[in-house]
mmCIF file of the N, C-alpha and C atoms, coordinates in Angstrom:
data_MODEL
# 
_entry.id   MODEL 
# 
loop_
_atom_site.group_PDB 
_atom_site.id 
_atom_site.type_symbol 
_atom_site.label_atom_id 
_atom_site.label_alt_id 
_atom_site.label_comp_id 
_atom_site.label_asym_id 
_atom_site.label_entity_id 
_atom_site.label_seq_id 
_atom_site.pdbx_PDB_ins_code 
_atom_site.Cartn_x 
_atom_site.Cartn_y 
_atom_site.Cartn_z 
_atom_site.occupancy 
_atom_site.B_iso_or_equiv 
_atom_site.pdbx_formal_charge 
_atom_site.auth_seq_id 
_atom_site.auth_comp_id 
_atom_site.auth_asym_id 
_atom_site.auth_atom_id 
_atom_site.pdbx_PDB_model_num 
ATOM 1   N N  . MET A 1 1  ? 38.890 124.216 125.998 1.00 0.00 ? 1  MET A N  1 
ATOM 2   C CA . MET A 1 1  ? 40.252 124.457 124.634 1.00 0.00 ? 1  MET A CA 1 
ATOM 3   C C  . MET A 1 1  ? 41.005 123.140 124.862 1.00 0.00 ? 1  MET A C  1 
ATOM 4   N N  . PRO A 1 2  ? 41.109 122.207 123.405 1.00 0.00 ? 2  PRO A N  1 
ATOM 5   C CA . PRO A 1 2  ? 41.982 120.963 123.942 1.00 0.00 ? 2  PRO A CA 1 
ATOM 6   C C  . PRO A 1 2  ? 43.505 121.306 123.835 1.00 0.00 ? 2  PRO A C  1 
ATOM 7   N N  . LYS A 1 3  ? 43.953 120.798 123.811 1.00 0.00 ? 3  LYS A N  1 
ATOM 8   C CA . LYS A 1 3  ? 45.835 120.722 124.569 1.00 0.00 ? 3  LYS A CA 1 
ATOM 9   C C  . LYS A 1 3  ? 46.591 120.923 122.609 1.00 0.00 ? 3  LYS A C  1 
ATOM 10  N N  . LEU A 1 4  ? 47.611 121.503 123.289 1.00 0.00 ? 4  LEU A N  1 
ATOM 11  C CA . LEU A 1 4  ? 48.189 121.744 122.174 1.00 0.00 ? 4  LEU A CA 1 
ATOM 12  C C  . LEU A 1 4  ? 49.449 120.764 121.498 1.00 0.00 ? 4  LEU A C  1 
ATOM 13  N N  . LYS A 1 5  ? 49.608 120.509 120.136 1.00 0.00 ? 5  LYS A N  1 
ATOM 14  C CA . LYS A 1 5  ? 50.552 119.402 119.851 1.00 0.00 ? 5  LYS A CA 1 
ATOM 15  C C  . LYS A 1 5  ? 51.882 120.374 120.019 1.00 0.00 ? 5  LYS A C  1 
ATOM 16  N N  . THR A 1 6  ? 52.921 119.904 120.602 1.00 0.00 ? 6  THR A N  1 
ATOM 17  C CA . THR A 1 6  ? 54.310 119.974 120.492 1.00 0.00 ? 6  THR A CA 1 
ATOM 18  C C  . THR A 1 6  ? 54.883 119.341 118.985 1.00 0.00 ? 6  THR A C  1 
ATOM 19  N N  . ASN A 1 7  ? 55.276 120.488 118.431 1.00 0.00 ? 7  ASN A N  1 
ATOM 20  C CA . ASN A 1 7  ? 56.184 119.966 116.813 1.00 0.00 ? 7  ASN A CA 1 
ATOM 21  C C  . ASN A 1 7  ? 57.416 118.690 117.497 1.00 0.00 ? 7  ASN A C  1 
ATOM 22  N N  . ARG A 1 8  ? 57.163 117.970 116.853 1.00 0.00 ? 8  ARG A N  1 
ATOM 23  C CA . ARG A 1 8  ? 58.571 117.110 118.100 1.00 0.00 ? 8  ARG A CA 1 
ATOM 24  C C  . ARG A 1 8  ? 60.191 117.234 117.499 1.00 0.00 ? 8  ARG A C  1 
ATOM 25  N N  . GLY A 1 9  ? 59.908 118.032 115.987 1.00 0.00 ? 9  GLY A N  1 
ATOM 26  C CA . GLY A 1 9  ? 61.539 117.870 115.325 1.00 0.00 ? 9  GLY A CA 1 
ATOM 27  C C  . GLY A 1 9  ? 62.073 119.568 115.748 1.00 0.00 ? 9  GLY A C  1 
ATOM 28  N N  . ALA A 1 10 ? 60.912 120.137 116.194 1.00 0.00 ? 10 ALA A N  1 
ATOM 29  C CA . ALA A 1 10 ? 61.486 121.473 116.666 1.00 0.00 ? 10 ALA A CA 1 
ATOM 30  C C  . ALA A 1 10 ? 61.853 121.592 117.911 1.00 0.00 ? 10 ALA A C  1 
ATOM 31  N N  . ALA A 1 11 ? 61.028 120.609 119.164 1.00 0.00 ? 11 ALA A N  1 
ATOM 32  C CA . ALA A 1 11 ? 61.370 120.161 120.237 1.00 0.00 ? 11 ALA A CA 1 
ATOM 33  C C  . ALA A 1 11 ? 62.895 119.703 120.315 1.00 0.00 ? 11 ALA A C  1 
ATOM 34  N N  . LYS A 1 12 ? 63.481 119.282 119.403 1.00 0.00 ? 12 LYS A N  1 
ATOM 35  C CA . LYS A 1 12 ? 64.820 118.545 119.274 1.00 0.00 ? 12 LYS A CA 1 
ATOM 36  C C  . LYS A 1 12 ? 65.482 119.310 119.090 1.00 0.00 ? 12 LYS A C  1 
ATOM 37  N N  . ARG A 1 13 ? 65.582 120.440 118.257 1.00 0.00 ? 13 ARG A N  1 
ATOM 38  C CA . ARG A 1 13 ? 66.290 121.194 117.763 1.00 0.00 ? 13 ARG A CA 1 
ATOM 39  C C  . ARG A 1 13 ? 66.658 123.135 118.951 1.00 0.00 ? 13 ARG A C  1 
ATOM 40  N N  . PHE A 1 14 ? 65.423 122.930 119.368 1.00 0.00 ? 14 PHE A N  1 
ATOM 41  C CA . PHE A 1 14 ? 65.351 124.482 120.021 1.00 0.00 ? 14 PHE A CA 1 
ATOM 42  C C  . PHE A 1 14 ? 65.141 124.016 121.267 1.00 0.00 ? 14 PHE A C  1 
ATOM 43  N N  . LYS A 1 15 ? 65.651 125.045 122.106 1.00 0.00 ? 15 LYS A N  1 
ATOM 44  C CA . LYS A 1 15 ? 65.988 125.159 123.674 1.00 0.00 ? 15 LYS A CA 1 
ATOM 45  C C  . LYS A 1 15 ? 65.461 126.365 123.984 1.00 0.00 ? 15 LYS A C  1 
ATOM 46  N N  . ARG A 1 16 ? 64.485 126.594 125.169 1.00 0.00 ? 16 ARG A N  1 
ATOM 47  C CA . ARG A 1 16 ? 64.323 127.825 125.643 1.00 0.00 ? 16 ARG A CA 1 
ATOM 48  C C  . ARG A 1 16 ? 65.374 128.213 127.033 1.00 0.00 ? 16 ARG A C  1 
ATOM 49  N N  . THR A 1 17 ? 65.615 129.273 126.446 1.00 0.00 ? 17 THR A N  1 
ATOM 50  C CA . THR A 1 17 ? 66.199 130.013 127.942 1.00 0.00 ? 17 THR A CA 1 
ATOM 51  C C  . THR A 1 17 ? 65.744 130.483 129.028 1.00 0.00 ? 17 THR A C  1 
ATOM 52  N N  . ALA A 1 18 ? 66.583 131.007 130.091 1.00 0.00 ? 18 ALA A N  1 
ATOM 53  C CA . ALA A 1 18 ? 65.675 131.538 131.055 1.00 0.00 ? 18 ALA A CA 1 
ATOM 54  C C  . ALA A 1 18 ? 65.215 133.261 131.173 1.00 0.00 ? 18 ALA A C  1 
ATOM 55  N N  . SER A 1 19 ? 65.924 133.689 130.267 1.00 0.00 ? 19 SER A N  1 
ATOM 56  C CA . SER A 1 19 ? 65.173 134.949 129.450 1.00 0.00 ? 19 SER A CA 1 
ATOM 57  C C  . SER A 1 19 ? 63.813 134.875 128.230 1.00 0.00 ? 19 SER A C  1 
ATOM 58  N N  . GLY A 1 20 ? 63.248 133.575 127.754 1.00 0.00 ? 20 GLY A N  1 
ATOM 59  C CA . GLY A 1 20 ? 62.777 132.907 127.236 1.00 0.00 ? 20 GLY A CA 1 
ATOM 60  C C  . GLY A 1 20 ? 62.578 133.374 125.773 1.00 0.00 ? 20 GLY A C  1 
ATOM 61  N N  . ARG A 1 21 ? 64.231 133.425 125.355 1.00 0.00 ? 21 ARG A N  1 
ATOM 62  C CA . ARG A 1 21 ? 64.800 133.472 123.897 1.00 0.00 ? 21 ARG A CA 1 
ATOM 63  C C  . ARG A 1 21 ? 64.859 131.816 123.914 1.00 0.00 ? 21 ARG A C  1 
ATOM 64  N N  . PHE A 1 22 ? 65.130 131.620 122.360 1.00 0.00 ? 22 PHE A N  1 
ATOM 65  C CA . PHE A 1 22 ? 65.386 130.104 121.819 1.00 0.00 ? 22 PHE A CA 1 
ATOM 66  C C  . PHE A 1 22 ? 66.876 130.223 121.329 1.00 0.00 ? 22 PHE A C  1 
ATOM 67  N N  . LYS A 1 23 ? 67.283 129.051 121.813 1.00 0.00 ? 23 LYS A N  1 
ATOM 68  C CA . LYS A 1 23 ? 68.514 128.688 121.173 1.00 0.00 ? 23 LYS A CA 1 
ATOM 69  C C  . LYS A 1 23 ? 68.922 127.778 120.355 1.00 0.00 ? 23 LYS A C  1 
ATOM 70  N N  . ARG A 1 24 ? 70.063 127.077 119.368 1.00 0.00 ? 24 ARG A N  1 
ATOM 71  C CA . ARG A 1 24 ? 69.935 126.385 118.365 1.00 0.00 ? 24 ARG A CA 1 
ATOM 72  C C  . ARG A 1 24 ? 71.190 126.207 118.221 1.00 0.00 ? 24 ARG A C  1 
ATOM 73  N N  . SER A 1 25 ? 71.992 124.860 117.804 1.00 0.00 ? 25 SER A N  1 
ATOM 74  C CA . SER A 1 25 ? 73.007 124.745 117.376 1.00 0.00 ? 25 SER A CA 1 
ATOM 75  C C  . SER A 1 25 ? 73.411 125.006 116.065 1.00 0.00 ? 25 SER A C  1 
ATOM 76  N N  . GLN A 1 26 ? 74.430 124.875 115.947 1.00 0.00 ? 26 GLN A N  1 
ATOM 77  C CA . GLN A 1 26 ? 75.032 125.489 114.475 1.00 0.00 ? 26 GLN A CA 1 
ATOM 78  C C  . GLN A 1 26 ? 75.305 124.530 113.256 1.00 0.00 ? 26 GLN A C  1 
ATOM 79  N N  . SER A 1 27 ? 74.892 124.771 112.174 1.00 0.00 ? 27 SER A N  1 
ATOM 80  C CA . SER A 1 27 ? 74.571 123.418 110.955 1.00 0.00 ? 27 SER A CA 1 
ATOM 81  C C  . SER A 1 27 ? 76.170 122.858 110.764 1.00 0.00 ? 27 SER A C  1 
ATOM 82  N N  . HIS A 1 28 ? 76.517 122.480 109.521 1.00 0.00 ? 28 HIS A N  1 
ATOM 83  C CA . HIS A 1 28 ? 77.663 121.668 109.160 1.00 0.00 ? 28 HIS A CA 1 
ATOM 84  C C  . HIS A 1 28 ? 78.337 121.394 109.536 1.00 0.00 ? 28 HIS A C  1 
ATOM 85  N N  . LEU A 1 29 ? 78.351 120.534 111.138 1.00 0.00 ? 29 LEU A N  1 
ATOM 86  C CA . LEU A 1 29 ? 79.362 119.905 111.773 1.00 0.00 ? 29 LEU A CA 1 
ATOM 87  C C  . LEU A 1 29 ? 79.208 118.195 111.757 1.00 0.00 ? 29 LEU A C  1 
ATOM 88  N N  . ASN A 1 30 ? 77.999 117.732 110.926 1.00 0.00 ? 30 ASN A N  1 
ATOM 89  C CA . ASN A 1 30 ? 77.749 116.147 110.693 1.00 0.00 ? 30 ASN A CA 1 
ATOM 90  C C  . ASN A 1 30 ? 78.890 115.772 109.984 1.00 0.00 ? 30 ASN A C  1 
ATOM 91  N N  . HIS A 1 31 ? 78.916 115.789 109.047 1.00 0.00 ? 31 HIS A N  1 
ATOM 92  C CA . HIS A 1 31 ? 79.993 115.033 107.809 1.00 0.00 ? 31 HIS A CA 1 
ATOM 93  C C  . HIS A 1 31 ? 80.761 115.885 107.245 1.00 0.00 ? 31 HIS A C  1 
ATOM 94  N N  . ILE A 1 32 ? 81.461 115.412 106.481 1.00 0.00 ? 32 ILE A N  1 
ATOM 95  C CA . ILE A 1 32 ? 82.374 116.310 105.419 1.00 0.00 ? 32 ILE A CA 1 
ATOM 96  C C  . ILE A 1 32 ? 83.365 117.418 106.193 1.00 0.00 ? 32 ILE A C  1 
ATOM 97  N N  . LEU A 1 33 ? 84.138 116.597 107.174 1.00 0.00 ? 33 LEU A N  1 
ATOM 98  C CA . LEU A 1 33 ? 84.710 117.642 108.329 1.00 0.00 ? 33 LEU A CA 1 
ATOM 99  C C  . LEU A 1 33 ? 86.333 117.277 108.231 1.00 0.00 ? 33 LEU A C  1 
ATOM 100 N N  . THR A 1 34 ? 86.623 116.729 107.065 1.00 0.00 ? 34 THR A N  1 
ATOM 101 C CA . THR A 1 34 ? 88.308 117.094 106.564 1.00 0.00 ? 34 THR A CA 1 
ATOM 102 C C  . THR A 1 34 ? 88.692 118.202 106.181 1.00 0.00 ? 34 THR A C  1 
ATOM 103 N N  . LYS A 1 35 ? 87.854 118.466 104.774 1.00 0.00 ? 35 LYS A N  1 
ATOM 104 C CA . LYS A 1 35 ? 88.266 119.508 104.884 1.00 0.00 ? 35 LYS A CA 1 
ATOM 105 C C  . LYS A 1 35 ? 88.247 121.267 105.405 1.00 0.00 ? 35 LYS A C  1 
ATOM 106 N N  . LYS A 1 36 ? 86.895 121.030 106.296 1.00 0.00 ? 36 LYS A N  1 
ATOM 107 C CA . LYS A 1 36 ? 86.921 122.386 107.408 1.00 0.00 ? 36 LYS A CA 1 
ATOM 108 C C  . LYS A 1 36 ? 87.974 122.136 108.483 1.00 0.00 ? 36 LYS A C  1 
ATOM 109 N N  . SER A 1 37 ? 88.428 123.260 108.142 1.00 0.00 ? 37 SER A N  1 
ATOM 110 C CA . SER A 1 37 ? 89.391 124.028 109.238 1.00 0.00 ? 37 SER A CA 1 
ATOM 111 C C  . SER A 1 37 ? 89.133 123.619 110.943 1.00 0.00 ? 37 SER A C  1 
ATOM 112 N N  . THR A 1 38 ? 90.220 123.164 111.793 1.00 0.00 ? 38 THR A N  1 
ATOM 113 C CA . THR A 1 38 ? 90.423 123.228 113.379 1.00 0.00 ? 38 THR A CA 1 
ATOM 114 C C  . THR A 1 38 ? 89.362 123.845 113.792 1.00 0.00 ? 38 THR A C  1 
ATOM 115 N N  . LYS A 1 39 ? 89.834 125.621 113.572 1.00 0.00 ? 39 LYS A N  1 
ATOM 116 C CA . LYS A 1 39 ? 89.048 126.296 113.752 1.00 0.00 ? 39 LYS A CA 1 
ATOM 117 C C  . LYS A 1 39 ? 87.504 126.932 113.680 1.00 0.00 ? 39 LYS A C  1 
ATOM 118 N N  . ARG A 1 40 ? 87.285 126.331 112.682 1.00 0.00 ? 40 ARG A N  1 
ATOM 119 C CA . ARG A 1 40 ? 85.873 126.344 112.138 1.00 0.00 ? 40 ARG A CA 1 
ATOM 120 C C  . ARG A 1 40 ? 85.097 125.800 112.982 1.00 0.00 ? 40 ARG A C  1 
ATOM 121 N N  . LYS A 1 41 ? 85.601 124.249 112.767 1.00 0.00 ? 41 LYS A N  1 
ATOM 122 C CA . LYS A 1 41 ? 84.670 123.040 113.607 1.00 0.00 ? 41 LYS A CA 1 
ATOM 123 C C  . LYS A 1 41 ? 84.490 123.449 115.182 1.00 0.00 ? 41 LYS A C  1 
ATOM 124 N N  . ARG A 1 42 ? 85.451 124.147 115.544 1.00 0.00 ? 42 ARG A N  1 
ATOM 125 C CA . ARG A 1 42 ? 85.632 124.375 117.186 1.00 0.00 ? 42 ARG A CA 1 
ATOM 126 C C  . ARG A 1 42 ? 84.634 125.154 117.279 1.00 0.00 ? 42 ARG A C  1 
ATOM 127 N N  . LYS A 1 43 ? 84.128 126.483 116.468 1.00 0.00 ? 43 LYS A N  1 
ATOM 128 C CA . LYS A 1 43 ? 83.751 127.775 116.476 1.00 0.00 ? 43 LYS A CA 1 
ATOM 129 C C  . LYS A 1 43 ? 82.167 127.167 116.335 1.00 0.00 ? 43 LYS A C  1 
ATOM 130 N N  . LEU A 1 44 ? 81.977 125.989 115.353 1.00 0.00 ? 44 LEU A N  1 
ATOM 131 C CA . LEU A 1 44 ? 80.414 125.232 115.152 1.00 0.00 ? 44 LEU A CA 1 
ATOM 132 C C  . LEU A 1 44 ? 79.893 124.754 116.143 1.00 0.00 ? 44 LEU A C  1 
ATOM 133 N N  . ARG A 1 45 ? 80.826 124.299 117.088 1.00 0.00 ? 45 ARG A N  1 
ATOM 134 C CA . ARG A 1 45 ? 80.434 123.996 118.186 1.00 0.00 ? 45 ARG A CA 1 
ATOM 135 C C  . ARG A 1 45 ? 79.378 124.600 119.367 1.00 0.00 ? 45 ARG A C  1 
ATOM 136 N N  . HIS A 1 46 ? 79.683 125.540 119.520 1.00 0.00 ? 46 HIS A N  1 
ATOM 137 C CA . HIS A 1 46 ? 78.668 126.278 120.679 1.00 0.00 ? 46 HIS A CA 1 
ATOM 138 C C  . HIS A 1 46 ? 77.819 127.108 119.585 1.00 0.00 ? 46 HIS A C  1 
ATOM 139 N N  . ALA A 1 47 ? 76.349 126.723 121.101 1.00 0.00 ? 47 ALA A N  1 
ATOM 140 C CA . ALA A 1 47 ? 75.066 127.244 120.306 1.00 0.00 ? 47 ALA A CA 1 
ATOM 141 C C  . ALA A 1 47 ? 74.733 128.787 120.297 1.00 0.00 ? 47 ALA A C  1 
ATOM 142 N N  . THR A 1 48 ? 73.955 129.175 119.443 1.00 0.00 ? 48 THR A N  1 
ATOM 143 C CA . THR A 1 48 ? 73.662 130.226 119.160 1.00 0.00 ? 48 THR A CA 1 
ATOM 144 C C  . THR A 1 48 ? 72.159 130.732 119.309 1.00 0.00 ? 48 THR A C  1 
ATOM 145 N N  . MET A 1 49 ? 71.576 131.908 119.447 1.00 0.00 ? 49 MET A N  1 
ATOM 146 C CA . MET A 1 49 ? 70.609 132.264 119.623 1.00 0.00 ? 49 MET A CA 1 
ATOM 147 C C  . MET A 1 49 ? 69.687 132.301 118.543 1.00 0.00 ? 49 MET A C  1 
ATOM 148 N N  . ILE A 1 50 ? 68.444 132.258 118.352 1.00 0.00 ? 50 ILE A N  1 
ATOM 149 C CA . ILE A 1 50 ? 67.993 132.023 116.753 1.00 0.00 ? 50 ILE A CA 1 
ATOM 150 C C  . ILE A 1 50 ? 67.612 133.439 116.333 1.00 0.00 ? 50 ILE A C  1 
ATOM 151 N N  . ASN A 1 51 ? 67.016 133.774 115.526 1.00 0.00 ? 51 ASN A N  1 
ATOM 152 C CA . ASN A 1 51 ? 67.042 135.191 114.758 1.00 0.00 ? 51 ASN A CA 1 
ATOM 153 C C  . ASN A 1 51 ? 65.609 135.981 115.231 1.00 0.00 ? 51 ASN A C  1 
ATOM 154 N N  . ALA A 1 52 ? 65.101 136.976 115.307 1.00 0.00 ? 52 ALA A N  1 
ATOM 155 C CA . ALA A 1 52 ? 64.252 137.366 116.316 1.00 0.00 ? 52 ALA A CA 1 
ATOM 156 C C  . ALA A 1 52 ? 63.191 137.405 115.181 1.00 0.00 ? 52 ALA A C  1 
ATOM 157 N N  . ALA A 1 53 ? 63.151 136.945 114.099 1.00 0.00 ? 53 ALA A N  1 
ATOM 158 C CA . ALA A 1 53 ? 62.485 137.057 113.245 1.00 0.00 ? 53 ALA A CA 1 
ATOM 159 C C  . ALA A 1 53 ? 61.295 135.619 113.171 1.00 0.00 ? 53 ALA A C  1 
ATOM 160 N N  . ASP A 1 54 ? 62.183 134.644 113.571 1.00 0.00 ? 54 ASP A N  1 
ATOM 161 C CA . ASP A 1 54 ? 61.946 133.373 114.210 1.00 0.00 ? 54 ASP A CA 1 
ATOM 162 C C  . ASP A 1 54 ? 61.196 133.080 115.000 1.00 0.00 ? 54 ASP A C  1 
ATOM 163 N N  . THR A 1 55 ? 61.219 133.946 115.905 1.00 0.00 ? 55 THR A N  1 
ATOM 164 C CA . THR A 1 55 ? 60.675 133.679 117.033 1.00 0.00 ? 55 THR A CA 1 
ATOM 165 C C  . THR A 1 55 ? 59.384 133.090 117.536 1.00 0.00 ? 55 THR A C  1 
ATOM 166 N N  . ARG A 1 56 ? 58.623 133.936 116.662 1.00 0.00 ? 56 ARG A N  1 
ATOM 167 C CA . ARG A 1 56 ? 57.353 133.978 116.685 1.00 0.00 ? 56 ARG A CA 1 
ATOM 168 C C  . ARG A 1 56 ? 56.706 132.211 116.123 1.00 0.00 ? 56 ARG A C  1 
ATOM 169 N N  . LEU A 1 57 ? 57.528 131.967 114.742 1.00 0.00 ? 57 LEU A N  1 
ATOM 170 C CA . LEU A 1 57 ? 57.243 130.428 114.761 1.00 0.00 ? 57 LEU A CA 1 
ATOM 171 C C  . LEU A 1 57 ? 57.351 129.564 115.345 1.00 0.00 ? 57 LEU A C  1 
ATOM 172 N N  . ILE A 1 58 ? 58.758 129.714 116.290 1.00 0.00 ? 58 ILE A N  1 
ATOM 173 C CA . ILE A 1 58 ? 59.191 128.899 117.056 1.00 0.00 ? 58 ILE A CA 1 
ATOM 174 C C  . ILE A 1 58 ? 58.291 128.627 118.063 1.00 0.00 ? 58 ILE A C  1 
ATOM 175 N N  . ARG A 1 59 ? 57.720 129.578 118.943 1.00 0.00 ? 59 ARG A N  1 
ATOM 176 C CA . ARG A 1 59 ? 56.889 129.891 120.066 1.00 0.00 ? 59 ARG A CA 1 
ATOM 177 C C  . ARG A 1 59 ? 55.599 128.949 119.571 1.00 0.00 ? 59 ARG A C  1 
ATOM 178 N N  . ARG A 1 60 ? 54.926 128.955 118.582 1.00 0.00 ? 60 ARG A N  1 
ATOM 179 C CA . ARG A 1 60 ? 54.181 128.221 117.876 1.00 0.00 ? 60 ARG A CA 1 
ATOM 180 C C  . ARG A 1 60 ? 54.133 126.895 117.616 1.00 0.00 ? 60 ARG A C  1 
ATOM 181 N N  . MET A 1 61 ? 55.589 126.617 117.962 1.00 0.00 ? 61 MET A N  1 
ATOM 182 C CA . MET A 1 61 ? 55.961 125.175 117.012 1.00 0.00 ? 61 MET A CA 1 
ATOM 183 C C  . MET A 1 61 ? 55.962 124.231 118.924 1.00 0.00 ? 61 MET A C  1 
ATOM 184 N N  . LEU A 1 62 ? 56.536 124.991 119.753 1.00 0.00 ? 62 LEU A N  1 
ATOM 185 C CA . LEU A 1 62 ? 56.782 124.870 121.153 1.00 0.00 ? 62 LEU A CA 1 
ATOM 186 C C  . LEU A 1 62 ? 56.206 125.496 122.226 1.00 0.00 ? 62 LEU A C  1 
ATOM 187 N N  . PRO A 1 63 ? 54.556 124.932 122.736 1.00 0.00 ? 63 PRO A N  1 
ATOM 188 C CA . PRO A 1 63 ? 53.892 126.145 123.279 1.00 0.00 ? 63 PRO A CA 1 
ATOM 189 C C  . PRO A 1 63 ? 53.945 125.839 124.854 1.00 0.00 ? 63 PRO A C  1 
ATOM 190 N N  . TYR A 1 64 ? 54.546 124.527 125.271 1.00 0.00 ? 64 TYR A N  1 
ATOM 191 C CA . TYR A 1 64 ? 54.579 124.350 126.398 1.00 0.00 ? 64 TYR A CA 1 
ATOM 192 C C  . TYR A 1 64 ? 56.586 124.863 126.934 1.00 0.00 ? 64 TYR A C  1 
ATOM 193 N N  . ALA A 1 65 ? 57.150 125.087 125.652 1.00 0.00 ? 65 ALA A N  1 
ATOM 194 C CA . ALA A 1 65 ? 58.936 124.910 126.087 1.00 0.00 ? 65 ALA A CA 1 
ATOM 195 C C  . ALA A 1 65 ? 58.940 126.539 127.357 1.00 0.00 ? 65 ALA A C  1 
# 
């Protein structure tokens, strides 16, 4: 069976945790930051887990992660 290709866009966005789940960074922290409160920007820094419904799709895109 041939090797599978990793989706490079997904590889840059998602990391697998030790328990096998996937974490992702939060959106809305790239530009137009002046109108966002400091509290809101601070909370967006922390990574979060992806939704359980998306796990199967991410696992397919990252076969060796």
